[in-house]
Each structure stands twice: as C-alpha cells, then as structure tokens.
C-alpha positions, 0 to 999 in steps of 0.5 A: 502042687506042694506048698513049697513049690507054690512058694518057690514059683511065687518068689521067682515071679516076684523077683522077675517082676522086681528086676523088670520094674527096676530095669524099665524106669523110663517114662512114655506119654500115655493118652487116650484118644478122646482126651487132649492131655497126655500123662507121663507113665513109667514103662514098668507100670504099663507092664504091671497093668498088662499082666494084671489085665491078662491075669484077670482075663485068663481067670474069666476065661477059665471060670466061663469054660468051667460052667458046664462042669460046675453045673454037672457037679451041682446036679450030682450033689442034688441027686446025692442029697435025694438018695 
C-alpha cells in the first residue's frame, strides 16, 4: 500500500472518530460489580476504549497466528548462515 493511501485511510479514520466523539457527548454511569460507586463516563470514551481494546486483541491474534511462520523463517535464516 502506498504512503498516500495509508495517510488517506488514517485521516478518514480520525475524522470519523472525531465526529463520533462530538455526536456522543452524553454520559452513562459506569460501575464494576464488586465496587459500590458508579462514575459518570462519556459514551465517546467507552467507544474509544472498545476500539483500542479491539485493536490490541486483533494485534495479539495476528501475532500468535504468525508464530509458525516466524519460527520457519528463523530456521531458514540459520540454515542460510551455515551455508
């Protein structure tokens, strides 16, 4: 993918995130079950946190699925060095 296409995709993603965060300015009560208190949290923050967690989860899945290929590449590099 060319550099211009990467910049364009990133720009579109940032613009969409910006408009979603502007449009969802409401708050909701966030609480975790063992705790008594609830805290007001903006909806946009929840959406951003969900996207970040999804990004990290996807990255971890891709990294774990590539373990076999990385191992084979390592083996091949060692064989090439020996030759």
